[in-house]
CHARMM internal coordinates of N, CA and C (Angstrom, degrees):
IC EDIT
DIST 1 N 1 CA 1.4394
DIST 1 CA 1 C 1.5383
ANGL 1 N 1 CA 1 C 108.27
DIST 1 C 2 N 1.3634
ANGL 1 CA 1 C 2 N 117.28
DIHE 1 N 1 CA 1 C 2 N 134.03
DIST 2 N 2 CA 1.4639
ANGL 1 C 2 N 2 CA 118.23
DIHE 1 CA 1 C 2 N 2 CA -177.71
DIST 2 CA 2 C 1.5182
ANGL 2 N 2 CA 2 C 110.87
DIHE 1 C 2 N 2 CA 2 C -69.23
DIST 2 C 3 N 1.2917
ANGL 2 CA 2 C 3 N 114.94
DIHE 2 N 2 CA 2 C 3 N 147.68
DIST 3 N 3 CA 1.4667
ANGL 2 C 3 N 3 CA 120.07
DIHE 2 CA 2 C 3 N 3 CA 179.87
DIST 3 CA 3 C 1.5192
ANGL 3 N 3 CA 3 C 109.39
DIHE 2 C 3 N 3 CA 3 C -75.50
DIST 3 C 4 N 1.3055
ANGL 3 CA 3 C 4 N 114.32
DIHE 3 N 3 CA 3 C 4 N 137.45
DIST 4 N 4 CA 1.4593
ANGL 3 C 4 N 4 CA 119.63
DIHE 3 CA 3 C 4 N 4 CA 177.91
DIST 4 CA 4 C 1.5238
ANGL 4 N 4 CA 4 C 109.22
DIHE 3 C 4 N 4 CA 4 C -76.85
DIST 4 C 5 N 1.3397
ANGL 4 CA 4 C 5 N 116.99
DIHE 4 N 4 CA 4 C 5 N 146.91
DIST 5 N 5 CA 1.4556
ANGL 4 C 5 N 5 CA 118.35
DIHE 4 CA 4 C 5 N 5 CA 179.16
DIST 5 CA 5 C 1.5214
ANGL 5 N 5 CA 5 C 110.06
DIHE 4 C 5 N 5 CA 5 C -67.25
DIST 5 C 6 N 1.2813
ANGL 5 CA 5 C 6 N 115.54
DIHE 5 N 5 CA 5 C 6 N 148.17
DIST 6 N 6 CA 1.4657
ANGL 5 C 6 N 6 CA 119.53
DIHE 5 CA 5 C 6 N 6 CA 179.81
DIST 6 CA 6 C 1.5264
ANGL 6 N 6 CA 6 C 109.48
DIHE 5 C 6 N 6 CA 6 C -69.32
DIST 6 C 7 N 1.3240
ANGL 6 CA 6 C 7 N 117.43
DIHE 6 N 6 CA 6 C 7 N 151.37
DIST 7 N 7 CA 1.4685
ANGL 6 C 7 N 7 CA 120.24
DIHE 6 CA 6 C 7 N 7 CA -177.16
DIST 7 CA 7 C 1.5237
ANGL 7 N 7 CA 7 C 113.52
DIHE 6 C 7 N 7 CA 7 C -61.04
DIST 7 C 8 N 1.3274
ANGL 7 CA 7 C 8 N 117.39
DIHE 7 N 7 CA 7 C 8 N -25.95
DIST 8 N 8 CA 1.4615
ANGL 7 C 8 N 8 CA 118.41
DIHE 7 CA 7 C 8 N 8 CA -179.69
DIST 8 CA 8 C 1.5302
ANGL 8 N 8 CA 8 C 112.40
DIHE 7 C 8 N 8 CA 8 C -81.54
DIST 8 C 9 N 1.3314
ANGL 8 CA 8 C 9 N 116.68
DIHE 8 N 8 CA 8 C 9 N -9.44
DIST 9 N 9 CA 1.4715
ANGL 8 C 9 N 9 CA 120.71
DIHE 8 CA 8 C 9 N 9 CA 179.40
DIST 9 CA 9 C 1.5374
ANGL 9 N 9 CA 9 C 109.21
DIHE 8 C 9 N 9 CA 9 C -88.49
DIST 9 C 10 N 1.2984
ANGL 9 CA 9 C 10 N 116.99
DIHE 9 N 9 CA 9 C 10 N 129.14
DIST 10 N 10 CA 1.4593
ANGL 9 C 10 N 10 CA 121.77
DIHE 9 CA 9 C 10 N 10 CA -177.76
DIST 10 CA 10 C 1.5280
ANGL 10 N 10 CA 10 C 110.17
DIHE 9 C 10 N 10 CA 10 C -71.43
DIST 10 C 11 N 1.3318
ANGL 10 CA 10 C 11 N 116.23
DIHE 10 N 10 CA 10 C 11 N 147.93
DIST 11 N 11 CA 1.4651
ANGL 10 C 11 N 11 CA 120.96
DIHE 10 CA 10 C 11 N 11 CA -177.20
DIST 11 CA 11 C 1.5171
ANGL 11 N 11 CA 11 C 112.14
DIHE 10 C 11 N 11 CA 11 C -67.64
DIST 11 C 12 N 1.3288
ANGL 11 CA 11 C 12 N 118.37
DIHE 11 N 11 CA 11 C 12 N -27.36
DIST 12 N 12 CA 1.4763
ANGL 11 C 12 N 12 CA 119.21
DIHE 11 CA 11 C 12 N 12 CA -178.81
DIST 12 CA 12 C 1.5248
ANGL 12 N 12 CA 12 C 112.54
DIHE 11 C 12 N 12 CA 12 C -78.38
DIST 12 C 13 N 1.2979
ANGL 12 CA 12 C 13 N 117.44
DIHE 12 N 12 CA 12 C 13 N -4.87
DIST 13 N 13 CA 1.4618
ANGL 12 C 13 N 13 CA 120.26
DIHE 12 CA 12 C 13 N 13 CA 177.09
DIST 13 CA 13 C 1.5259
ANGL 13 N 13 CA 13 C 111.75
DIHE 12 C 13 N 13 CA 13 C -83.46
DIST 13 C 14 N 1.3271
ANGL 13 CA 13 C 14 N 117.20
DIHE 13 N 13 CA 13 C 14 N -10.51
DIST 14 N 14 CA 1.4590
ANGL 13 C 14 N 14 CA 121.27
DIHE 13 CA 13 C 14 N 14 CA 178.60
DIST 14 CA 14 C 1.5341
ANGL 14 N 14 CA 14 C 107.39
DIHE 13 C 14 N 14 CA 14 C -79.02
DIST 14 C 15 N 1.3413
ANGL 14 CA 14 C 15 N 118.68
DIHE 14 N 14 CA 14 C 15 N 125.67
DIST 15 N 15 CA 1.4753
ANGL 14 C 15 N 15 CA 120.76
DIHE 14 CA 14 C 15 N 15 CA -174.72
DIST 15 CA 15 C 1.5298
ANGL 15 N 15 CA 15 C 113.90
DIHE 14 C 15 N 15 CA 15 C -58.94
DIST 15 C 16 N 1.3166
ANGL 15 CA 15 C 16 N 118.55
DIHE 15 N 15 CA 15 C 16 N -40.49
DIST 16 N 16 CA 1.4656
ANGL 15 C 16 N 16 CA 120.87
DIHE 15 CA 15 C 16 N 16 CA -179.33
DIST 16 CA 16 C 1.5228
ANGL 16 N 16 CA 16 C 110.80
DIHE 15 C 16 N 16 CA 16 C -63.61
DIST 16 C 17 N 1.3048
ANGL 16 CA 16 C 17 N 116.58
DIHE 16 N 16 CA 16 C 17 N -41.65
DIST 17 N 17 CA 1.4652
ANGL 16 C 17 N 17 CA 120.90
DIHE 16 CA 16 C 17 N 17 CA 179.59
DIST 17 CA 17 C 1.5188
ANGL 17 N 17 CA 17 C 110.02
DIHE 16 C 17 N 17 CA 17 C -64.67
DIST 17 C 18 N 1.3193
ANGL 17 CA 17 C 18 N 117.01
DIHE 17 N 17 CA 17 C 18 N -42.44
DIST 18 N 18 CA 1.4769
ANGL 17 C 18 N 18 CA 120.12
DIHE 17 CA 17 C 18 N 18 CA 178.02
DIST 18 CA 18 C 1.5194
ANGL 18 N 18 CA 18 C 111.44
DIHE 17 C 18 N 18 CA 18 C -61.83
DIST 18 C 19 N 1.3365
ANGL 18 CA 18 C 19 N 116.29
DIHE 18 N 18 CA 18 C 19 N -45.09
DIST 19 N 19 CA 1.4770
ANGL 18 C 19 N 19 CA 119.72
DIHE 18 CA 18 C 19 N 19 CA -179.02
DIST 19 CA 19 C 1.5233
ANGL 19 N 19 CA 19 C 111.12
DIHE 18 C 19 N 19 CA 19 C -64.04
DIST 19 C 20 N 1.3348
ANGL 19 CA 19 C 20 N 116.85
DIHE 19 N 19 CA 19 C 20 N -43.15
DIST 20 N 20 CA 1.4631
ANGL 19 C 20 N 20 CA 119.51
DIHE 19 CA 19 C 20 N 20 CA 178.77
DIST 20 CA 20 C 1.5291
ANGL 20 N 20 CA 20 C 111.45
DIHE 19 C 20 N 20 CA 20 C -64.66
DIST 20 C 21 N 1.3198
ANGL 20 CA 20 C 21 N 117.07
DIHE 20 N 20 CA 20 C 21 N -39.52
DIST 21 N 21 CA 1.4594
ANGL 20 C 21 N 21 CA 120.48
DIHE 20 CA 20 C 21 N 21 CA 178.65
DIST 21 CA 21 C 1.5238
ANGL 21 N 21 CA 21 C 111.10
DIHE 20 C 21 N 21 CA 21 C -64.13
DIST 21 C 22 N 1.3262
ANGL 21 CA 21 C 22 N 117.76
DIHE 21 N 21 CA 21 C 22 N -41.32
DIST 22 N 22 CA 1.4710
ANGL 21 C 22 N 22 CA 121.09
DIHE 21 CA 21 C 22 N 22 CA 178.78
DIST 22 CA 22 C 1.5259
ANGL 22 N 22 CA 22 C 110.18
DIHE 21 C 22 N 22 CA 22 C -65.02
DIST 22 C 23 N 1.3135
ANGL 22 CA 22 C 23 N 117.48
DIHE 22 N 22 CA 22 C 23 N -43.02
DIST 23 N 23 CA 1.4765
ANGL 22 C 23 N 23 CA 121.02
DIHE 22 CA 22 C 23 N 23 CA 179.50
DIST 23 CA 23 C 1.5203
ANGL 23 N 23 CA 23 C 110.47
DIHE 22 C 23 N 23 CA 23 C -63.21
DIST 23 C 24 N 1.3265
ANGL 23 CA 23 C 24 N 117.08
DIHE 23 N 23 CA 23 C 24 N -44.44
DIST 24 N 24 CA 1.4657
ANGL 23 C 24 N 24 CA 119.84
DIHE 23 CA 23 C 24 N 24 CA 179.02
DIST 24 CA 24 C 1.5216
ANGL 24 N 24 CA 24 C 111.95
DIHE 23 C 24 N 24 CA 24 C -63.85
DIST 24 C 25 N 1.3190
ANGL 24 CA 24 C 25 N 117.22
DIHE 24 N 24 CA 24 C 25 N -39.42
DIST 25 N 25 CA 1.4705
ANGL 24 C 25 N 25 CA 119.47
DIHE 24 CA 24 C 25 N 25 CA 177.83
DIST 25 CA 25 C 1.5231
ANGL 25 N 25 CA 25 C 111.70
DIHE 24 C 25 N 25 CA 25 C -66.26
DIST 25 C 26 N 1.3315
ANGL 25 CA 25 C 26 N 117.64
DIHE 25 N 25 CA 25 C 26 N -38.64
DIST 26 N 26 CA 1.4657
ANGL 25 C 26 N 26 CA 120.41
DIHE 25 CA 25 C 26 N 26 CA 176.98
DIST 26 CA 26 C 1.5252
ANGL 26 N 26 CA 26 C 111.26
DIHE 25 C 26 N 26 CA 26 C -64.79
DIST 26 C 27 N 1.3320
ANGL 26 CA 26 C 27 N 116.46
DIHE 26 N 26 CA 26 C 27 N -42.46
DIST 27 N 27 CA 1.4724
ANGL 26 C 27 N 27 CA 119.67
DIHE 26 CA 26 C 27 N 27 CA 178.54
DIST 27 CA 27 C 1.5231
ANGL 27 N 27 CA 27 C 111.07
DIHE 26 C 27 N 27 CA 27 C -63.39
DIST 27 C 28 N 1.3217
ANGL 27 CA 27 C 28 N 116.25
DIHE 27 N 27 CA 27 C 28 N -42.95
DIST 28 N 28 CA 1.4530
ANGL 27 C 28 N 28 CA 120.10
DIHE 27 CA 27 C 28 N 28 CA 178.76
DIST 28 CA 28 C 1.5284
ANGL 28 N 28 CA 28 C 111.28
DIHE 27 C 28 N 28 CA 28 C -62.34
DIST 28 C 29 N 1.3160
ANGL 28 CA 28 C 29 N 116.72
DIHE 28 N 28 CA 28 C 29 N -42.99
DIST 29 N 29 CA 1.4643
ANGL 28 C 29 N 29 CA 120.54
DIHE 28 CA 28 C 29 N 29 CA 178.44
DIST 29 CA 29 C 1.5282
ANGL 29 N 29 CA 29 C 110.94
DIHE 28 C 29 N 29 CA 29 C -63.83
DIST 29 C 30 N 1.3274
ANGL 29 CA 29 C 30 N 116.81
DIHE 29 N 29 CA 29 C 30 N -40.57
DIST 30 N 30 CA 1.4610
ANGL 29 C 30 N 30 CA 120.60
DIHE 29 CA 29 C 30 N 30 CA 178.92
DIST 30 CA 30 C 1.5297
ANGL 30 N 30 CA 30 C 111.23
DIHE 29 C 30 N 30 CA 30 C -65.12
DIST 30 C 31 N 1.3317
ANGL 30 CA 30 C 31 N 117.14
DIHE 30 N 30 CA 30 C 31 N -44.18
DIST 31 N 31 CA 1.4622
ANGL 30 C 31 N 31 CA 120.16
DIHE 30 CA 30 C 31 N 31 CA 179.04
DIST 31 CA 31 C 1.5281
ANGL 31 N 31 CA 31 C 111.55
DIHE 30 C 31 N 31 CA 31 C -64.47
DIST 31 C 32 N 1.3187
ANGL 31 CA 31 C 32 N 117.49
DIHE 31 N 31 CA 31 C 32 N -40.94
DIST 32 N 32 CA 1.4622
ANGL 31 C 32 N 32 CA 119.48
DIHE 31 CA 31 C 32 N 32 CA 177.91
DIST 32 CA 32 C 1.5277
ANGL 32 N 32 CA 32 C 111.50
DIHE 31 C 32 N 32 CA 32 C -67.09
DIST 32 C 33 N 1.3321
ANGL 32 CA 32 C 33 N 117.13
DIHE 32 N 32 CA 32 C 33 N -34.76
DIST 33 N 33 CA 1.4639
ANGL 32 C 33 N 33 CA 120.34
DIHE 32 CA 32 C 33 N 33 CA 175.83
DIST 33 CA 33 C 1.5187
ANGL 33 N 33 CA 33 C 111.92
DIHE 32 C 33 N 33 CA 33 C -65.82
DIST 33 C 34 N 1.3168
ANGL 33 CA 33 C 34 N 116.93
DIHE 33 N 33 CA 33 C 34 N -43.43
DIST 34 N 34 CA 1.4681
ANGL 33 C 34 N 34 CA 120.66
DIHE 33 CA 33 C 34 N 34 CA 177.43
DIST 34 CA 34 C 1.5191
ANGL 34 N 34 CA 34 C 110.12
DIHE 33 C 34 N 34 CA 34 C -62.62
DIST 34 C 35 N 1.3182
ANGL 34 CA 34 C 35 N 116.88
DIHE 34 N 34 CA 34 C 35 N -43.66
DIST 35 N 35 CA 1.4644
ANGL 34 C 35 N 35 CA 120.64
DIHE 34 CA 34 C 35 N 35 CA 179.90
DIST 35 CA 35 C 1.5319
ANGL 35 N 35 CA 35 C 110.87
DIHE 34 C 35 N 35 CA 35 C -61.75
DIST 35 C 36 N 1.3073
ANGL 35 CA 35 C 36 N 116.81
DIHE 35 N 35 CA 35 C 36 N -43.02
DIST 36 N 36 CA 1.4637
ANGL 35 C 36 N 36 CA 120.41
DIHE 35 CA 35 C 36 N 36 CA -178.73
DIST 36 CA 36 C 1.5290
ANGL 36 N 36 CA 36 C 111.36
DIHE 35 C 36 N 36 CA 36 C -68.73
DIST 36 C 37 N 1.3176
ANGL 36 CA 36 C 37 N 117.31
DIHE 36 N 36 CA 36 C 37 N -34.20
DIST 37 N 37 CA 1.4623
ANGL 36 C 37 N 37 CA 120.26
DIHE 36 CA 36 C 37 N 37 CA -176.16
DIST 37 CA 37 C 1.5260
ANGL 37 N 37 CA 37 C 111.83
DIHE 36 C 37 N 37 CA 37 C -78.96
DIST 37 C 38 N 1.3404
ANGL 37 CA 37 C 38 N 117.78
DIHE 37 N 37 CA 37 C 38 N -48.15
DIST 38 N 38 CA 1.4572
ANGL 37 C 38 N 38 CA 120.34
DIHE 37 CA 37 C 38 N 38 CA -172.81
DIST 38 CA 38 C 1.5187
ANGL 38 N 38 CA 38 C 114.49
DIHE 37 C 38 N 38 CA 38 C -93.95
DIST 38 C 39 N 1.3122
ANGL 38 CA 38 C 39 N 118.16
DIHE 38 N 38 CA 38 C 39 N -26.95
DIST 39 N 39 CA 1.4626
ANGL 38 C 39 N 39 CA 120.15
DIHE 38 CA 38 C 39 N 39 CA -173.06
DIST 39 CA 39 C 1.5165
ANGL 39 N 39 CA 39 C 111.56
DIHE 38 C 39 N 39 CA 39 C -117.81
DIST 39 C 40 N 1.3229
ANGL 39 CA 39 C 40 N 117.67
DIHE 39 N 39 CA 39 C 40 N 38.54
DIST 40 N 40 CA 1.4508
ANGL 39 C 40 N 40 CA 119.97
DIHE 39 CA 39 C 40 N 40 CA -177.30
DIST 40 CA 40 C 1.5235
ANGL 40 N 40 CA 40 C 112.61
DIHE 39 C 40 N 40 CA 40 C -77.94
DIST 40 C 41 N 1.3244
ANGL 40 CA 40 C 41 N 119.01
DIHE 40 N 40 CA 40 C 41 N -30.20
DIST 41 N 41 CA 1.4562
ANGL 40 C 41 N 41 CA 121.47
DIHE 40 CA 40 C 41 N 41 CA -179.35
DIST 41 CA 41 C 1.5220
ANGL 41 N 41 CA 41 C 109.07
DIHE 40 C 41 N 41 CA 41 C -134.06
DIST 41 C 42 N 1.3374
ANGL 41 CA 41 C 42 N 117.04
DIHE 41 N 41 CA 41 C 42 N 140.64
DIST 42 N 42 CA 1.4673
ANGL 41 C 42 N 42 CA 118.79
DIHE 41 CA 41 C 42 N 42 CA 176.77
DIST 42 CA 42 C 1.5287
ANGL 42 N 42 CA 42 C 110.26
DIHE 41 C 42 N 42 CA 42 C -71.18
DIST 42 C 43 N 1.3076
ANGL 42 CA 42 C 43 N 115.25
DIHE 42 N 42 CA 42 C 43 N 146.41
DIST 43 N 43 CA 1.4595
ANGL 42 C 43 N 43 CA 120.80
DIHE 42 CA 42 C 43 N 43 CA 179.49
DIST 43 CA 43 C 1.5260
ANGL 43 N 43 CA 43 C 107.92
DIHE 42 C 43 N 43 CA 43 C -104.30
DIST 43 C 44 N 1.3377
ANGL 43 CA 43 C 44 N 115.52
DIHE 43 N 43 CA 43 C 44 N 115.91
DIST 44 N 44 CA 1.4566
ANGL 43 C 44 N 44 CA 120.90
DIHE 43 CA 43 C 44 N 44 CA -179.67
DIST 44 CA 44 C 1.5168
ANGL 44 N 44 CA 44 C 107.55
DIHE 43 C 44 N 44 CA 44 C -113.06
DIST 44 C 45 N 1.3434
ANGL 44 CA 44 C 45 N 117.71
DIHE 44 N 44 CA 44 C 45 N 119.07
DIST 45 N 45 CA 1.4585
ANGL 44 C 45 N 45 CA 119.29
DIHE 44 CA 44 C 45 N 45 CA -179.87
DIST 45 CA 45 C 1.5288
ANGL 45 N 45 CA 45 C 111.25
DIHE 44 C 45 N 45 CA 45 C -70.17
DIST 45 C 46 N 1.3349
ANGL 45 CA 45 C 46 N 115.61
DIHE 45 N 45 CA 45 C 46 N 155.62
DIST 46 N 46 CA 1.4582
ANGL 45 C 46 N 46 CA 121.45
DIHE 45 CA 45 C 46 N 46 CA 177.87
DIST 46 CA 46 C 1.5289
ANGL 46 N 46 CA 46 C 108.49
DIHE 45 C 46 N 46 CA 46 C -66.52
DIST 46 C 47 N 1.3073
ANGL 46 CA 46 C 47 N 116.96
DIHE 46 N 46 CA 46 C 47 N 130.51
DIST 47 N 47 CA 1.4670
ANGL 46 C 47 N 47 CA 123.94
DIHE 46 CA 46 C 47 N 47 CA -178.32
DIST 47 CA 47 C 1.5267
ANGL 47 N 47 CA 47 C 111.63
DIHE 46 C 47 N 47 CA 47 C 54.11
DIST 47 C 48 N 1.3087
ANGL 47 CA 47 C 48 N 117.04
DIHE 47 N 47 CA 47 C 48 N 37.02
DIST 48 N 48 CA 1.4540
ANGL 47 C 48 N 48 CA 121.05
DIHE 47 CA 47 C 48 N 48 CA -177.83
DIST 48 CA 48 C 1.5135
ANGL 48 N 48 CA 48 C 112.77
DIHE 47 C 48 N 48 CA 48 C -63.33
DIST 48 C 49 N 1.3409
ANGL 48 CA 48 C 49 N 117.17
DIHE 48 N 48 CA 48 C 49 N -43.09
DIST 49 N 49 CA 1.4650
ANGL 48 C 49 N 49 CA 120.77
DIHE 48 CA 48 C 49 N 49 CA -178.34
DIST 49 CA 49 C 1.5217
ANGL 49 N 49 CA 49 C 110.99
DIHE 48 C 49 N 49 CA 49 C -65.39
DIST 49 C 50 N 1.3156
ANGL 49 CA 49 C 50 N 116.59
DIHE 49 N 49 CA 49 C 50 N -41.87
DIST 50 N 50 CA 1.4664
ANGL 49 C 50 N 50 CA 119.58
DIHE 49 CA 49 C 50 N 50 CA -179.39
DIST 50 CA 50 C 1.5306
ANGL 50 N 50 CA 50 C 111.04
DIHE 49 C 50 N 50 CA 50 C -67.24
DIST 50 C 51 N 1.3062
ANGL 50 CA 50 C 51 N 116.59
DIHE 50 N 50 CA 50 C 51 N -39.33
DIST 51 N 51 CA 1.4641
ANGL 50 C 51 N 51 CA 119.59
DIHE 50 CA 50 C 51 N 51 CA -180.00
DIST 51 CA 51 C 1.5188
ANGL 51 N 51 CA 51 C 111.25
DIHE 50 C 51 N 51 CA 51 C -66.19
DIST 51 C 52 N 1.3226
ANGL 51 CA 51 C 52 N 117.10
DIHE 51 N 51 CA 51 C 52 N -40.38
DIST 52 N 52 CA 1.4661
ANGL 51 C 52 N 52 CA 120.30
DIHE 51 CA 51 C 52 N 52 CA 178.59
DIST 52 CA 52 C 1.5176
ANGL 52 N 52 CA 52 C 110.22
DIHE 51 C 52 N 52 CA 52 C -66.29
DIST 52 C 53 N 1.3286
ANGL 52 CA 52 C 53 N 117.32
DIHE 52 N 52 CA 52 C 53 N -44.29
DIST 53 N 53 CA 1.4566
ANGL 52 C 53 N 53 CA 120.71
DIHE 52 CA 52 C 53 N 53 CA 179.68
DIST 53 CA 53 C 1.5211
ANGL 53 N 53 CA 53 C 110.87
DIHE 52 C 53 N 53 CA 53 C -62.02
DIST 53 C 54 N 1.3180
ANGL 53 CA 53 C 54 N 116.80
DIHE 53 N 53 CA 53 C 54 N -41.84
DIST 54 N 54 CA 1.4638
ANGL 53 C 54 N 54 CA 120.48
DIHE 53 CA 53 C 54 N 54 CA 178.92
DIST 54 CA 54 C 1.5258
ANGL 54 N 54 CA 54 C 111.18
DIHE 53 C 54 N 54 CA 54 C -62.96
DIST 54 C 55 N 1.3194
ANGL 54 CA 54 C 55 N 115.88
DIHE 54 N 54 CA 54 C 55 N -40.90
DIST 55 N 55 CA 1.4649
ANGL 54 C 55 N 55 CA 120.94
DIHE 54 CA 54 C 55 N 55 CA -178.15
DIST 55 CA 55 C 1.5258
ANGL 55 N 55 CA 55 C 111.03
DIHE 54 C 55 N 55 CA 55 C -69.56
DIST 55 C 56 N 1.3190
ANGL 55 CA 55 C 56 N 117.14
DIHE 55 N 55 CA 55 C 56 N -40.66
DIST 56 N 56 CA 1.4566
ANGL 55 C 56 N 56 CA 120.38
DIHE 55 CA 55 C 56 N 56 CA -176.98
DIST 56 CA 56 C 1.5232
ANGL 56 N 56 CA 56 C 113.00
DIHE 55 C 56 N 56 CA 56 C -78.01
DIST 56 C 57 N 1.3192
ANGL 56 CA 56 C 57 N 117.30
DIHE 56 N 56 CA 56 C 57 N -33.00
DIST 57 N 57 CA 1.4600
ANGL 56 C 57 N 57 CA 120.45
DIHE 56 CA 56 C 57 N 57 CA -173.77
DIST 57 CA 57 C 1.5222
ANGL 57 N 57 CA 57 C 113.81
DIHE 56 C 57 N 57 CA 57 C -98.85
DIST 57 C 58 N 1.3083
ANGL 57 CA 57 C 58 N 118.88
DIHE 57 N 57 CA 57 C 58 N -2.09
DIST 58 N 58 CA 1.4603
ANGL 57 C 58 N 58 CA 120.55
DIHE 57 CA 57 C 58 N 58 CA -179.30
DIST 58 CA 58 C 1.5233
ANGL 58 N 58 CA 58 C 109.60
DIHE 57 C 58 N 58 CA 58 C -81.95
DIST 58 C 59 N 1.3042
ANGL 58 CA 58 C 59 N 114.60
DIHE 58 N 58 CA 58 C 59 N 154.23
DIST 59 N 59 CA 1.4668
ANGL 58 C 59 N 59 CA 119.80
DIHE 58 CA 58 C 59 N 59 CA 177.89
DIST 59 CA 59 C 1.5233
ANGL 59 N 59 CA 59 C 109.47
DIHE 58 C 59 N 59 CA 59 C -84.89
DIST 59 C 60 N 1.3072
ANGL 59 CA 59 C 60 N 114.65
DIHE 59 N 59 CA 59 C 60 N 138.53
DIST 60 N 60 CA 1.4542
ANGL 59 C 60 N 60 CA 120.39
DIHE 59 CA 59 C 60 N 60 CA 178.26
DIST 60 CA 60 C 1.5170
ANGL 60 N 60 CA 60 C 106.97
DIHE 59 C 60 N 60 CA 60 C -97.70
DIST 60 C 61 N 1.3387
ANGL 60 CA 60 C 61 N 118.02
DIHE 60 N 60 CA 60 C 61 N 127.07
DIST 61 N 61 CA 1.4638
ANGL 60 C 61 N 61 CA 118.91
DIHE 60 CA 60 C 61 N 61 CA 178.84
DIST 61 CA 61 C 1.5309
ANGL 61 N 61 CA 61 C 110.61
DIHE 60 C 61 N 61 CA 61 C -62.63
DIST 61 C 62 N 1.3319
ANGL 61 CA 61 C 62 N 113.76
DIHE 61 N 61 CA 61 C 62 N 141.52
DIST 62 N 62 CA 1.4670
ANGL 61 C 62 N 62 CA 118.83
DIHE 61 CA 61 C 62 N 62 CA -179.92
DIST 62 CA 62 C 1.5157
ANGL 62 N 62 CA 62 C 109.54
DIHE 61 C 62 N 62 CA 62 C -67.42
DIST 62 C 63 N 1.3003
ANGL 62 CA 62 C 63 N 115.82
DIHE 62 N 62 CA 62 C 63 N 130.22
DIST 63 N 63 CA 1.4585
ANGL 62 C 63 N 63 CA 120.23
DIHE 62 CA 62 C 63 N 63 CA 179.67
DIST 63 CA 63 C 1.5186
ANGL 63 N 63 CA 63 C 109.41
DIHE 62 C 63 N 63 CA 63 C -91.77
DIST 63 C 64 N 1.3200
ANGL 63 CA 63 C 64 N 114.91
DIHE 63 N 63 CA 63 C 64 N 148.68
DIST 64 N 64 CA 1.4620
ANGL 63 C 64 N 64 CA 117.97
DIHE 63 CA 63 C 64 N 64 CA 176.75
DIST 64 CA 64 C 1.5202
ANGL 64 N 64 CA 64 C 108.45
DIHE 63 C 64 N 64 CA 64 C -72.15
DIST 64 C 65 N 1.3389
ANGL 64 CA 64 C 65 N 116.55
DIHE 64 N 64 CA 64 C 65 N 143.43
DIST 65 N 65 CA 1.4556
ANGL 64 C 65 N 65 CA 117.72
DIHE 64 CA 64 C 65 N 65 CA -179.51
DIST 65 CA 65 C 1.5325
ANGL 65 N 65 CA 65 C 110.90
DIHE 64 C 65 N 65 CA 65 C -64.12
DIST 65 C 66 N 1.2954
ANGL 65 CA 65 C 66 N 115.68
DIHE 65 N 65 CA 65 C 66 N 135.23
DIST 66 N 66 CA 1.4501
ANGL 65 C 66 N 66 CA 121.57
DIHE 65 CA 65 C 66 N 66 CA -177.84
DIST 66 CA 66 C 1.5210
ANGL 66 N 66 CA 66 C 107.70
DIHE 65 C 66 N 66 CA 66 C -96.09
DIST 66 C 67 N 1.3217
ANGL 66 CA 66 C 67 N 115.24
DIHE 66 N 66 CA 66 C 67 N 127.87
DIST 67 N 67 CA 1.4556
ANGL 66 C 67 N 67 CA 119.85
DIHE 66 CA 66 C 67 N 67 CA 178.94
DIST 67 CA 67 C 1.5251
ANGL 67 N 67 CA 67 C 108.23
DIHE 66 C 67 N 67 CA 67 C -89.06
DIST 67 C 68 N 1.3317
ANGL 67 CA 67 C 68 N 115.70
DIHE 67 N 67 CA 67 C 68 N 131.54
DIST 68 N 68 CA 1.4370
ANGL 67 C 68 N 68 CA 120.77
DIHE 67 CA 67 C 68 N 68 CA 179.91
DIST 68 CA 68 C 1.5238
ANGL 68 N 68 CA 68 C 111.27
DIHE 67 C 68 N 68 CA 68 C -100.29
DIST 68 C 69 N 1.3185
ANGL 68 CA 68 C 69 N 115.66
DIHE 68 N 68 CA 68 C 69 N 11.93
DIST 69 N 69 CA 1.4695
ANGL 68 C 69 N 69 CA 119.39
DIHE 68 CA 68 C 69 N 69 CA 179.45
DIST 69 CA 69 C 1.5260
ANGL 69 N 69 CA 69 C 108.89
DIHE 68 C 69 N 69 CA 69 C -83.58
DIST 69 C 70 N 1.3047
ANGL 69 CA 69 C 70 N 115.17
DIHE 69 N 69 CA 69 C 70 N 150.75
DIST 70 N 70 CA 1.4575
ANGL 69 C 70 N 70 CA 119.99
DIHE 69 CA 69 C 70 N 70 CA 177.70
DIST 70 CA 70 C 1.5260
ANGL 70 N 70 CA 70 C 109.18
DIHE 69 C 70 N 70 CA 70 C -77.66
DIST 70 C 71 N 1.3134
ANGL 70 CA 70 C 71 N 114.12
DIHE 70 N 70 CA 70 C 71 N 142.05
DIST 71 N 71 CA 1.4596
ANGL 70 C 71 N 71 CA 120.23
DIHE 70 CA 70 C 71 N 71 CA 177.64
DIST 71 CA 71 C 1.5243
ANGL 71 N 71 CA 71 C 109.55
DIHE 70 C 71 N 71 CA 71 C -96.49
DIST 71 C 72 N 1.3350
ANGL 71 CA 71 C 72 N 118.53
DIHE 71 N 71 CA 71 C 72 N 131.89
DIST 72 N 72 CA 1.4709
ANGL 71 C 72 N 72 CA 119.12
DIHE 71 CA 71 C 72 N 72 CA 177.63
DIST 72 CA 72 C 1.5137
ANGL 72 N 72 CA 72 C 110.84
DIHE 71 C 72 N 72 CA 72 C -67.50
DIST 72 C 73 N 1.2975
ANGL 72 CA 72 C 73 N 115.67
DIHE 72 N 72 CA 72 C 73 N 147.71
DIST 73 N 73 CA 1.4672
ANGL 72 C 73 N 73 CA 119.44
DIHE 72 CA 72 C 73 N 73 CA -179.57
DIST 73 CA 73 C 1.4936
ANGL 73 N 73 CA 73 C 110.33
DIHE 72 C 73 N 73 CA 73 C -105.25
END
COOR INIT
IC SEED 1 N 1 CA 1 C
IC BUILD
C-alpha cells in the first residue's frame, strides 16, 4: 500500500497532482480559446424567424401510402 503524504507536506508537491493540475489547466485554456475564437458572436440567419414560422405552421400535403411489398414481374 502506498504511503500517504505527511500532513506537513503540501499537496502540490506530489508529482502526479502537479501533472494532473497542469493538464487540466491546459485543457481549460484550450477550451476557452476555442470558445472565444469560434463562438464569439451568435449567427442569426436573414429572416430566420419567418422561415421557421413558415416551416412549422405550413400544411404538409398528404402523401400517398407507399407499399413496401415486392411486385411480381
